[in-house]
OpenMM code with the backbone's topology and positions (N, CA, C; nanometers):
from openmm import Vec3, app, unit

residues = "LYS GLY GLY ASP ASP GLU LYS THR ALA ALA GLN ALA GLU LYS GLU ARG LYS ALA MET THR SER ALA PHE GLU LYS ILE VAL ALA GLY LYS THR ALA ASP GLY GLY ALA GLU LEU LYS LYS PHE LEU SER ASP TYR PRO ALA SER PRO TYR ALA ASP THR ALA LYS GLN ALA LEU GLU LYS LEU GLN SER PRO VAL PRO GLU LYS ALA ALA PRO ASP THR ASP ALA GLY LYS ALA GLY LEU GLN PRO ASP GLY LYS".split()
positions = [
    Vec3(-7.4604, 5.7998, 13.2029),
    Vec3(-7.4817, 5.6684, 13.1452),
    Vec3(-7.4478, 5.5574, 13.2434),
    Vec3(-7.3605, 5.5818, 13.3376),
    Vec3(-7.3256, 5.4792, 13.4350),
    Vec3(-7.4476, 5.4306, 13.5112),
    Vec3(-7.5401, 5.5223, 13.5398),
    Vec3(-7.6625, 5.4837, 13.6094),
    Vec3(-7.7479, 5.3885, 13.5280),
    Vec3(-7.7536, 5.4111, 13.3973),
    Vec3(-7.8300, 5.3225, 13.3097),
    Vec3(-7.7703, 5.1825, 13.3065),
    Vec3(-7.6378, 5.1768, 13.3004),
    Vec3(-7.5706, 5.0470, 13.3002),
    Vec3(-7.5975, 4.9716, 13.4297),
    Vec3(-7.5941, 5.0441, 13.5415),
    Vec3(-7.6207, 4.9805, 13.6707),
    Vec3(-7.7645, 4.9324, 13.6789),
    Vec3(-7.8569, 5.0129, 13.6268),
    Vec3(-7.9982, 4.9749, 13.6272),
    Vec3(-8.0184, 4.8501, 13.5407),
    Vec3(-7.9547, 4.8480, 13.4244),
    Vec3(-7.9650, 4.7334, 13.3344),
    Vec3(-7.9062, 4.6089, 13.3996),
    Vec3(-7.7921, 4.6231, 13.4635),
    Vec3(-7.7290, 4.5095, 13.5309),
    Vec3(-7.8153, 4.4601, 13.6459),
    Vec3(-7.8745, 4.5516, 13.7206),
    Vec3(-7.9615, 4.5129, 13.8317),
    Vec3(-8.0854, 4.4411, 13.7793),
    Vec3(-8.1412, 4.4883, 13.6690),
    Vec3(-8.2585, 4.4252, 13.6084),
    Vec3(-8.2232, 4.2850, 13.5601),
    Vec3(-8.1102, 4.2727, 13.4944),
    Vec3(-8.0672, 4.1415, 13.4439),
    Vec3(-8.0480, 4.0445, 13.5597),
    Vec3(-7.9948, 4.0921, 13.6707),
    Vec3(-7.9745, 4.0068, 13.7878),
    Vec3(-8.1083, 3.9633, 13.8470),
    Vec3(-8.2057, 4.0529, 13.8519),
    Vec3(-8.3401, 4.0169, 13.9014),
    Vec3(-8.4018, 3.9071, 13.8139),
    Vec3(-8.3894, 3.9247, 13.6833),
    Vec3(-8.4449, 3.8265, 13.5894),
    Vec3(-8.3756, 3.6915, 13.6062),
    Vec3(-8.2432, 3.6942, 13.6177),
    Vec3(-8.1682, 3.5693, 13.6326),
    Vec3(-8.2091, 3.4971, 13.7611),
    Vec3(-8.2223, 3.5735, 13.8704),
    Vec3(-8.2618, 3.5124, 13.9976),
    Vec3(-8.4029, 3.4531, 13.9893),
    Vec3(-8.4933, 3.5224, 13.9226),
    Vec3(-8.6303, 3.4728, 13.9095),
    Vec3(-8.6334, 3.3421, 13.8299),
    Vec3(-8.5577, 3.3372, 13.7211),
    Vec3(-8.5527, 3.2145, 13.6406),
    Vec3(-8.4889, 3.1002, 13.7183),
    Vec3(-8.3801, 3.1312, 13.7883),
    Vec3(-8.3112, 3.0286, 13.8674),
    Vec3(-8.4041, 2.9706, 13.9734),
    Vec3(-8.4773, 3.0560, 14.0400),
    Vec3(-8.5702, 3.0109, 14.1432),
    Vec3(-8.6766, 2.9181, 14.0847),
    Vec3(-8.7315, 2.9568, 13.9706),
    Vec3(-8.8348, 2.8738, 13.9069),
    Vec3(-8.7788, 2.7370, 13.8689),
    Vec3(-8.6622, 2.7355, 13.8071),
    Vec3(-8.6041, 2.6077, 13.7638),
    Vec3(-8.5615, 2.5213, 13.8817),
    Vec3(-8.5154, 2.5826, 13.9897),
    Vec3(-8.4797, 2.5043, 14.1085),
    Vec3(-8.6024, 2.4330, 14.1641),
    Vec3(-8.7155, 2.4999, 14.1641),
    Vec3(-8.8395, 2.4371, 14.2117),
    Vec3(-8.8791, 2.3210, 14.1214),
    Vec3(-8.8697, 2.3421, 13.9904),
    Vec3(-8.9062, 2.2374, 13.8949),
    Vec3(-8.8166, 2.1152, 13.9136),
    Vec3(-8.6868, 2.1381, 13.9250),
    Vec3(-8.5917, 2.0281, 13.9422),
    Vec3(-8.6176, 1.9545, 14.0736),
    Vec3(-8.6614, 2.0264, 14.1755),
    Vec3(-8.6910, 1.9666, 14.3050),
    Vec3(-8.8251, 1.8925, 14.3054),
    Vec3(-8.8950, 1.8926, 14.1924),
    Vec3(-9.0225, 1.8233, 14.1844),
    Vec3(-9.1425, 1.9096, 14.2167),
    Vec3(-9.1213, 2.0347, 14.2467),
    Vec3(-9.2309, 2.1267, 14.2773),
    Vec3(-9.2726, 2.1967, 14.1475),
    Vec3(-9.3244, 2.1174, 14.0539),
    Vec3(-9.3528, 2.1694, 13.9205),
    Vec3(-9.4635, 2.2748, 13.9201),
    Vec3(-9.5626, 2.2597, 14.0060),
    Vec3(-9.6701, 2.3603, 14.0107),
    Vec3(-9.6149, 2.4955, 14.0561),
    Vec3(-9.5311, 2.4926, 14.1590),
    Vec3(-9.4707, 2.6176, 14.2084),
    Vec3(-9.3778, 2.6775, 14.1034),
    Vec3(-9.2966, 2.5928, 14.0424),
    Vec3(-9.2041, 2.6406, 13.9396),
    Vec3(-9.2784, 2.6974, 13.8201),
    Vec3(-9.3871, 2.6297, 13.7801),
    Vec3(-9.4678, 2.6787, 13.6686),
    Vec3(-9.5317, 2.8128, 13.7006),
    Vec3(-9.5793, 2.8269, 13.8238),
    Vec3(-9.6386, 2.9547, 13.8649),
    Vec3(-9.5340, 3.0662, 13.8608),
    Vec3(-9.4116, 3.0345, 13.9017),
    Vec3(-9.3059, 3.1358, 13.8974),
    Vec3(-9.2703, 3.1719, 13.7532),
    Vec3(-9.2723, 3.0726, 13.6635),
    Vec3(-9.2447, 3.1026, 13.5228),
    Vec3(-9.3525, 3.1936, 13.4644),
    Vec3(-9.4780, 3.1681, 13.5006),
    Vec3(-9.5869, 3.2539, 13.4522),
    Vec3(-9.5713, 3.3960, 13.5048),
    Vec3(-9.5363, 3.4073, 13.6326),
    Vec3(-9.5143, 3.5401, 13.6915),
    Vec3(-9.3951, 3.6078, 13.6234),
    Vec3(-9.2913, 3.5305, 13.5957),
    Vec3(-9.1742, 3.5849, 13.5278),
    Vec3(-9.2142, 3.6449, 13.3933),
    Vec3(-9.2932, 3.5707, 13.3165),
    Vec3(-9.3355, 3.6193, 13.1846),
    Vec3(-9.4237, 3.7431, 13.1960),
    Vec3(-9.5021, 3.7492, 13.3022),
    Vec3(-9.5859, 3.8661, 13.3255),
    Vec3(-9.5008, 3.9877, 13.3649),
    Vec3(-9.4029, 3.9637, 13.4507),
    Vec3(-9.3180, 4.0723, 13.5009),
    Vec3(-9.2126, 4.1173, 13.3996),
    Vec3(-9.1615, 4.0225, 13.3211),
    Vec3(-9.0490, 4.0520, 13.2309),
    Vec3(-9.0755, 3.9998, 13.0887),
    Vec3(-9.1800, 4.0460, 13.0225),
    Vec3(-9.2138, 3.9908, 12.8900),
    Vec3(-9.1065, 4.0134, 12.7834),
    Vec3(-9.0235, 4.1151, 12.7992),
    Vec3(-8.9200, 4.1441, 12.6994),
    Vec3(-8.7829, 4.0890, 12.7400),
    Vec3(-8.7792, 4.0086, 12.8442),
    Vec3(-8.6531, 3.9542, 12.8930),
    Vec3(-8.5889, 3.8622, 12.7891),
    Vec3(-8.4573, 3.8597, 12.7876),
    Vec3(-8.3885, 3.7625, 12.7014),
    Vec3(-8.4190, 3.6181, 12.7432),
    Vec3(-8.4665, 3.6002, 12.8666),
    Vec3(-8.5013, 3.4663, 12.9156),
    Vec3(-8.6457, 3.4274, 12.8856),
    Vec3(-8.7239, 3.5166, 12.8274),
    Vec3(-8.8665, 3.4917, 12.8064),
    Vec3(-8.8913, 3.3672, 12.7200),
    Vec3(-8.8150, 3.3501, 12.6130),
    Vec3(-8.8348, 3.2311, 12.5288),
    Vec3(-8.8072, 3.1028, 12.6055),
    Vec3(-8.7038, 3.1034, 12.6872),
    Vec3(-8.6715, 2.9862, 12.7687),
    Vec3(-8.7851, 2.9578, 12.8667),
    Vec3(-8.8386, 3.0618, 12.9278),
    Vec3(-8.9489, 3.0452, 13.0216),
    Vec3(-9.0715, 2.9877, 12.9508),
    Vec3(-9.1014, 3.0386, 12.8309),
    Vec3(-9.2161, 2.9873, 12.7542),
    Vec3(-9.1977, 2.8408, 12.7186),
    Vec3(-9.0791, 2.8039, 12.6747),
    Vec3(-9.0520, 2.6639, 12.6381),
    Vec3(-9.0644, 2.5725, 12.7593),
    Vec3(-9.0147, 2.6174, 12.8729),
    Vec3(-9.0245, 2.5371, 12.9948),
    Vec3(-9.1699, 2.5198, 13.0365),
    Vec3(-9.2490, 2.6257, 13.0257),
    Vec3(-9.3918, 2.6152, 13.0592),
    Vec3(-9.4633, 2.5177, 12.9673),
    Vec3(-9.4323, 2.5237, 12.8378),
    Vec3(-9.4935, 2.4313, 12.7427),
    Vec3(-9.4615, 2.2866, 12.7790),
    Vec3(-9.3382, 2.2612, 12.8154),
    Vec3(-9.2994, 2.1255, 12.8535),
    Vec3(-9.3688, 2.0820, 12.9814),
    Vec3(-9.3846, 2.1735, 13.0755),
    Vec3(-9.4535, 2.1398, 13.2004),
    Vec3(-9.6004, 2.1087, 13.1759),
    Vec3(-9.6597, 2.1763, 13.0788),
    Vec3(-9.8027, 2.1614, 13.0549),
    Vec3(-9.8353, 2.0464, 12.9613),
    Vec3(-9.7354, 1.9932, 12.8891),
    Vec3(-9.7631, 1.8817, 12.7983),
    Vec3(-9.7632, 1.7520, 12.8783),
    Vec3(-9.8521, 1.6590, 12.8410),
    Vec3(-9.8598, 1.5334, 12.9155),
    Vec3(-9.7316, 1.4517, 12.8973),
    Vec3(-9.6911, 1.3862, 13.0036),
    Vec3(-9.5724, 1.3024, 12.9989),
    Vec3(-9.6156, 1.1614, 12.9600),
    Vec3(-9.5597, 1.1055, 12.8523),
    Vec3(-9.5997, 0.9698, 12.8143),
    Vec3(-9.5564, 0.8700, 12.9203),
    Vec3(-9.6425, 0.7716, 12.9439),
    Vec3(-9.6096, 0.6693, 13.0419),
    Vec3(-9.5079, 0.5741, 12.9815),
    Vec3(-9.4111, 0.5357, 13.0624),
    Vec3(-9.3106, 0.4413, 13.0155),
    Vec3(-9.3525, 0.3018, 13.0606),
    Vec3(-9.3451, 0.2086, 12.9659),
    Vec3(-9.3769, 0.0703, 13.0001),
    Vec3(-9.2603, 0.0109, 13.0778),
    Vec3(-9.2892, -0.0877, 13.1593),
    Vec3(-9.1823, -0.1575, 13.2296),
    Vec3(-9.0899, -0.2174, 13.1240),
    Vec3(-8.9616, -0.2206, 13.1482),
    Vec3(-8.8673, -0.2634, 13.0445),
    Vec3(-8.8965, -0.3998, 12.9841),
    Vec3(-8.9471, -0.4954, 13.0622),
    Vec3(-8.9673, -0.6281, 13.0076),
    Vec3(-9.1110, -0.6548, 12.9658),
    Vec3(-9.2032, -0.5643, 12.9895),
    Vec3(-9.3437, -0.5864, 12.9599),
    Vec3(-9.3691, -0.6039, 12.8111),
    Vec3(-9.3279, -0.5077, 12.7308),
    Vec3(-9.3532, -0.5159, 12.5873),
    Vec3(-9.2709, -0.6263, 12.5225),
    Vec3(-9.1481, -0.6435, 12.5633),
    Vec3(-9.0634, -0.7476, 12.5060),
    Vec3(-9.1222, -0.8852, 12.5352),
    Vec3(-9.1748, -0.9035, 12.6553),
    Vec3(-9.2340, -1.0320, 12.6921),
    Vec3(-9.3555, -1.0630, 12.6086),
    Vec3(-9.4369, -0.9640, 12.5779),
    Vec3(-9.5558, -0.9845, 12.4953),
    Vec3(-9.5174, -1.0233, 12.3531),
    Vec3(-9.4076, -0.9704, 12.3050),
    Vec3(-9.3652, -0.9984, 12.1679),
    Vec3(-9.2829, -1.1266, 12.1613),
    Vec3(-9.2587, -1.1906, 12.2762),
    Vec3(-9.1803, -1.3126, 12.2769),
    Vec3(-9.0310, -1.2878, 12.2632),
    Vec3(-8.9898, -1.1693, 12.2916),
    Vec3(-8.8468, -1.1356, 12.2787),
    Vec3(-8.7768, -1.1530, 12.4118),
    Vec3(-8.6557, -1.1932, 12.4062),
    Vec3(-8.5726, -1.2016, 12.5233),
    Vec3(-8.5043, -1.0670, 12.5446),
    Vec3(-8.4509, -1.0417, 12.6617),
    Vec3(-8.3865, -0.9116, 12.6869),
    Vec3(-8.2766, -0.8763, 12.5863),
    Vec3(-8.2118, -0.9783, 12.5276),
    Vec3(-8.1070, -0.9471, 12.4309),
    Vec3(-8.1633, -0.9201, 12.2916),
    Vec3(-8.2975, -0.9215, 12.2756),
    Vec3(-8.3625, -0.8893, 12.1493),
    Vec3(-8.3803, -1.0079, 12.0562),
    Vec3(-8.3431, -1.1300, 12.0996),
    Vec3(-8.3550, -1.2486, 12.0130),
    Vec3(-8.4788, -1.3288, 12.0440),
] * unit.nanometer
topology = app.Topology()
chain = topology.addChain("A")
for resn in residues:
    res = topology.addResidue(resn, chain)
    for name in ("N", "CA", "C"):
        topology.addAtom(name, app.Element.getBySymbol(name[0]), res)
């Protein structure tokens, strides 16, 4: 049984490293590379405990990011001052 435990630990470490690598790329702004690694992760490790996290991250990467208006643009149109009065 010791061999099974070692195999399981080695597999868990591979999965953790793969997820870490993908997220490091995403955080560094390399979202296409990170997304590709997440897809590969899901292909390689579909039953991983990290699979749900990978799926959620991919969904967020693929959803459009709403544009933020300049802080004073909308307030100026409404006649509001920065303090809301």
